[in-house]
N, C-alpha and C positions, 0 to 999 in steps of 0.2 A: 636410622629410622627418624622419625619426627619427635621433637620435644614440645610437651605442653607446658606453657607459662603463662599465667594471667597477666593480663597487661595492665598496667597501671591506668587508673583512671585520667581521662584527658589524652590518651596516647594516641600518637596519630602516624606510627610507623607501621610500614608495610609488612604484612606477615612474611616470615622467613620459613623457607623450605630448603632443608638440607637434603642433597641428593641420596636417593635410595639406590643400595647397591643393584647393579645392573641396568639402571635406568640412565640412559645418556642422554635423551632428548628432554627439552624443556617442556613442561607439563602444567597441568592444573591438577592440583589435589582436590577431589570430590569427596573423599571418604574411605572408610576401613573399618575396622571392627576389631572385638575380642575374640574369646572362644565362639565358634560358631559361624564366625563372619570372615570376610575377605581380609586379604592384606591390602595396603593402601591403593586405593583405586584412582588412577589418574588418566586425564584426557591429554593426549599428546598434542602439543601445538601444531605439530607437521602435518597431523591429521584433523586439524580443527575445521577446515574447510570441506571435510568429508560428510557434512551434514549430521543432523542427531534428532532424537526424540526425547521428549520428557512426557511421560504418560502415567496416569493414575486417577483415582476418584478422588473426588472432592474431599478437601480437608486432609489429603495424605502427605502433603509437602512439596508439591509441584513448584509453588511460588518461591520457597525458599531455594530450592534447586537452580531454578532460574536464577535468582539473586546471587548465588556464589559462583555459578558460571560465568554471570556478567562480571563480578569483581576479578574473577581469575584472568579472563580475556583482557579486561581493562588494566591490571597490574602487569600483563605481559605486553603492554603498549598497543592491543589491537581495539579499535573503536567499535562500539556495540550500537545497534539500535534493537529497542524493544517496545511493546504496547503495554501500558500499565492499565490492564481492565477492570481491577479491582481497585484502585488508587493506592496499593500498599508498597509500591516498589519505590516511589519518591523517597523512600528511606536510604536508598544506594548514596545520596547527596549528604548524608550525616554519617558520623562515626557511631558505632555500637556504645554501649555505656554499660559499667559496672552496676548502675542503678536500675538498669532494665529488668523486668520482671524475670526474663528467660536468661539472665546471667548465670545463676547457679546452675540450671540445667546443661548451659553451653558448656560451662568450665568442666563439667562431669563428661561431657560427650567427647571434649577435646582430649582429656585425660584418656579416654578408653581407646580412642582412635590413633593416639600421639599427634597431637597438632599444636604448635605453637600459635594459640590465637591472638592476634593483635587487633584491637579495633581501629578503624580508621575510616575516612570518607572518601568518595570516589568524585571525579569530576563528571557534572553531569549538565546537560541540556534540556531543558524541557519544551516539548511541542504540543501544539493543541489545533486540530481542524478548525476548531471554532474560536481559537484565539483568546480563551478564557484562562485557562490554567498553564499555558506555555505561549512560546512563540508561534505567530500563526504559520500555517504550513499549507501551501497550495500547488496546485499542478493547473496548467492551461487544458482546456476541452479538446485542443488539438493533440496535446501530449496523451491525454488519457486514451483517445483512439475510439472507434465504434464499438470494438468487441468488448472492452471493458465497461464502457458506457452502456451498451445494450444489457450486459449483466447486472451493471447498479440499476437501471430502470425496469427490469424483468421485462424485457420486451420479447415479442413473438418473433418468429423467423421473418415474416414480412416486414415488420417493423423494423427489424434488424436491418432488413435489405433498404429500406427507405433511408435509414440513418447512415448506411455506408455510401448512399449517392449523396446524401447532403454533403458527407465529409470529402466524397471526391470532389463535387462542385466546389467546396471551398478551397481546395487545393488549386484547382484548374483556374478559378476566377480570381485568385487571390485574394481571398476573404478570409482574414486569420480569425480562428475561434479561439478566443482567450476566455470568455466567462459564460456563464448561462445565457446572458441575454443576447450575446453573439448568435449563441445555437438557436435560441427562440426565434431571432429576427431572419436567420437562414432559412428555419423551416417554413415561416410566414411567405417568404421569398418563394420557396419552392412550390408551396401550395398555390400562388398566385401565378405562378408560371408552370404548372404542372403539364400543360400539353407540349411545350417545347422541351421540357426535362424528360417526360417520359418518351418523346421520338429519339431521344440520345442514349438514355440509360436503361429504359424500360420502364414498366408501368409504375407509377408513383400515385398512390391513390390519396385523396384528401382524408380520408378515415384513417389510414395509417397515421398520417401527420398529426391529425387531432388527438390519436391516442397517445403519441409521443410526447405532444405538448402538455396532455394533462399529467402524465408520468413526471415530467420535468416540474410541473407546478407541485405535484407532491414531494419531490425532493428538494424544492425551494422552500417548502414549508417546514420541512424537516431540518433546514439549516444548511442544507447540501451547497446551497449557493456560495458559501465562504470557502468552501474546497476549490473552487475553480477561480483562476485570475492570476494576477501579478502583483508583486513579484514571486515567481514560481521558485520552487525549494531548488537551491543548488547543492548538488549531492556531496560537493567538496565539504560542505559545512557539516556532513555526518561522520566524514573520515579524518576527524582531527585528534590530535594528541594534545595533552597541556604541557606546560613548560618544562614539567618534571618527567615527562615520558610515558603518562598514563594514558590510555585509549578513554576518549572521551565517551561517556554512556549517554545515549541519546533516549530520552523516555517519551514516548506519546500519549498524552493523556486520554486514557479508554473509556473512564466512566460513563460520560454522555454519549459518546461514540457508540458504545454497545447497543443503545436504544435504537440504532440503525446498522444491523450487522451486516448489510450488503455494502453498505458505505465504507465500513471497518475493512471489510474483505477486500474490495475492490481498490482502496487506496493503497493497502499494503502489497497487492499484485502488481498494482502500477509501479509503486517504487522498486520491487524485485525486477520488473522488465527494464527500468531506466538504468538500474545497476548494470544489468546483463549488458544493455547496449552501451554504456558509456565507459566501462572499465576495460584496459585491455588484457591480454591474456598475459598470465605469470607462470603458468604450469604449476608445480608444486612447490609453493613457497614455504620458508621456514615457519610462518605463522601466518593466519589469515589478514586479509587487508580489512576485512569488515566481518562481524558475526551479526546475523539477523534473526532475532527470535520472532517466531509467528505463535501468540498465543491465542487460545480458542481456535484452534486449527481446523475444527470440524465446520466451522462457519466458511471457510475457503471452499470446502467441496461440496456442502449440501447442496443437493439440485443444481450443481454445476454442470453444464453441457460437455459432452465428450471433447468437443473442440478445445474447450478451455483447459480442461483437465491435462490433455495432450501439451498444450501449450505450457503448463506449469511444469509438467513432467521434463520438457525440453529445457525449461530454465534450470530446475534441478540439476539436472544431468550435465549441464555445460557451464553453469556459472562458478562452480567450484575451481574451474581453470583459471578463473579470474580473480581468486583469491577470497571468494564470499561463501561462508559457511551459513546454512539455514537450519535452524532448531525449530522443530514443531513441538508446540506443547498441547497437549488434548486429553481427554479423559481416558481415550481407549484406543490403542493402536490401530483398530478397526475403521476408525474415523479418517485414517489416511489411506488412499487407494494403494494397491501392492506395488503398482508400477513406480510409486514414489517411497512408499516405505521400504522398498528393498535398496534404495540409495542412502538409508540413515545409517551410518556406521557407528555411532556414538548414541548409545542409549541407556537412559535411566527409567526404569520401572517402578513407579511406587505402586501401592497396592490396589487390585482389582476386586470389587466384589462380586460375589457370585450367588445372588439371590433367585434368579430365574433361571430357567433353561438356556435362555439367549446369553444372559451373562457367563454362565458355565461355557458356552460354546466358545465366547469372546476370550474367556481367560484361557482355554485350551490352545486357541490359535495365537494368542499372544506369547503363551510359552514355547510353541513351536519355531518362533522368529529367533530364538536365541541358540547360542553354541552350548550343548548340555554340558553339566556338571556332574559327575559322578558321585560327589558328596551329598547332593540332595535333588529333589524333585523341582524342577523350575515352577512348575504350575502351583505346587502347594506353597512355595516360597512367595510367589507374586500373590497369593490369597492372604498370606498370613502376615506379611511385614507390616510394622506399625508405622504410625506417623514418624517422618523424619528417616525412614529406613527405605531400601530400594534394592532392586535386583538391577545391578549395572552390568553393562558391556561396553567397553571402548576398544578402539581398534589398536593393535599392536604393532611391533616393528612390521614393515613391510605390507601394511595395511590390512594383515589378518584380524578378524573379529576375534575379540577375547571372550574366554570363557565366562559365562554368567556366574555372578558371585553377589552374595548376599552383603550389603553394605551399610553402615551407619553413615549418613551423609552429615557432612562438616556443618558447624554453624557459621553464619556469615560474619564479616569483619564490620560492614555498615549497619546501620539501624535496621531492626524488623519494624516493620509498620511504617506508615506515611510521617511525614515532617509536617509541622504547623504552615499554615498559610504564609506567616510572615517570613517564614525560613526560605519558604518556596519563592516568594518575591525577591527575598536578597539573592537568591542563586540566579535568578532571571536578570536583575539587575547587573550582576558581573559577567553576563553571558558574553561570549566572544561574538555572538550574532545579534546582540542587543540592538534595536533600531533599523536594523537591515528589512527585516519583513513586517514591521508594524502598521507602516502605512501603505494602503493598497493603492496599485497604479491603474489608470484606466486609459490606456493609449488608444491609438486610433485601430480599430479593428472592424469586424464583420458588421456590427450593429451601426457605427458611422458611416461605414462606406455604403450599405445598403440605403441608410437615410438619404446620404447625398446624392445616390443615383436616382431615388424616388424624388427629390425635391429638384433635380436636374430635369427628370422626366415630366415634373408638374410644370415648371416653367417653359420646356419645350410646348407643353399641350397648351398652356394658357397663351403662349405667342401665336401657336397655331389657331386657336380660338379666337384671339383678337385679329388675325388676319382675316380668318372668314366672317368676322363680323363686320369688318371694313369692306370686304368685298360684296357683302351683302347689303351694305348701306349704299355702296356705290351703284350697284345693280338696281336698287329700288328707286335712286334717284335718275337713273336713265330713262330715255322714251325711246321707243321701239315703234317702227312703222308696221301695222298690221294688214296693210292692203287696203283699208278706208280710211286710216289716219294714223296719227300718233297716240299711242296709250302708255300709260305708266306700266313698267316692266312687273312681272309677278317675282316675287321673292324665291330664291332658291330654297326648296326643303332640306333641312338638315335633319339627321337621324341619330347622330352620336351625340351624347351628353358628355359634360366636362370629365367626369369620371371615366366614361370608356375612354376618352382621348388620352388621359394619363396611361390608362393599362395599356392601350394600343402603343403608344409610345415607348413605355417600358419593356412591352414583350418583344417588339420589334429590335430596340436596342439591345436587350439580353439574347436573342437569338443569332444577332450578328456577332455577339460577344463568343458564344458556344462555337461559332465556326472558327474563330480565331485562335482559340486557345488550345494547348495541347502539351502534354508532358511536363507540367509543373508541380506534380504532386510531391508532397513533403515526405520524405523516408521517416517512417514511424519505427518503433521498437517491435520485438516479437510479440507482445501483447497488445500493441497499439496500431498494428499495421491494418490497413484496409484490404479485404479480399485475400487474408494471409501475408505472410512475410515475402518480402520483395528483394 
């Protein structure tokens, strides 16, 4: 059994877990209980990559459950990635304390469930898309791909088609798309050469291009320009352990990001797709290579097109063989499509409220997804459990779903609640990626290349115009015999303006390039591919 011993103040030792009789696999202790509750509930590390669900109404304890699972994986040497949407999870970087207001309730809880609770901190790396409360984290426009970018910009189907054409053109013309100004320059280029591009790829309307450009402007105003650029995130920096062997917990600042929920969901989807593409197959490892917590999971699926949900299902089904576990956190299991919900083998269901007929239906459906327990009605238990309690079901030996159990969730070893800004800054100062992402790079890409082409076309047009002017002056100076005598020559009429000449030269040059380019498309990930996975 587990022993409960109050840790001395300032203690930093990792919690001890003695082996429970009959449990031969390494595991994470989640909770247990006294009379009327379950025996110790453990998440087996060997099935940590079989994904999971943390669900429950607001204020029922989902954040604490997320925190203790992150601690458990870290203690087992498994790196973790999670988004801190409320600003509470920075406390993982600090040790819990006997001076905390929840210390006494925690001690009572650990006595009840039989836990030797020892306070300690965990290695944390802070990230922030806006570069304010963590290291900047970026992706290139090319890596994001047209499917996810269309989702982010809320484009219609015709507009998404135009964006696909722009990406294909970028690949075939060798125009790298790194940041938003690259994409904006490419769209302007497409608009100026729409006839030649439409002849090759199908109709490209200026109206659709204009709509995309307006959406890009909105994204830029929301701060989305900081998401795109270089240096792009190196996935290896998310999968490290500290010198003592603890998995590093990567925390993405989410308070400001939640004001742009599509940006939040799109970025996390991109990250999943990149992991899927980059990691090798490992089969069924003894423990996951990385655990990914997707908080506010309903934002991922709200109004998502069927094609995108199908891609997410594909990633969830296949990424576990690469050693990655995905854990969705949401208020109601119904927020997750059934095709994905069926793949979530480890579940912690906090209380669901049933105030309306719709709530009651959702409660019943949630209860039906658990393996029945003859000792109690699961539907009643989900409705009645209090804060910090849950109905749990974890995969057992051979991957069999465990019987649903009422469980008192264990207290965390790290601090509950956020750490002060000064402590956050100190953690960032000692980060292993300090300085790597702080200074943005702006190497030559589509914007510079298109500008260079335009300048070359302008020079060629000016040279042609100058030559035409020389010929005109020479002609005007020449005298011609008209049958009656010699007369001054009449000047040649010119109809093209200088701007027309530039456009003509550029269009002709582009048309020639189109004819000479083939097969240079960049291979993208399962969620970043053009016209589906290739």
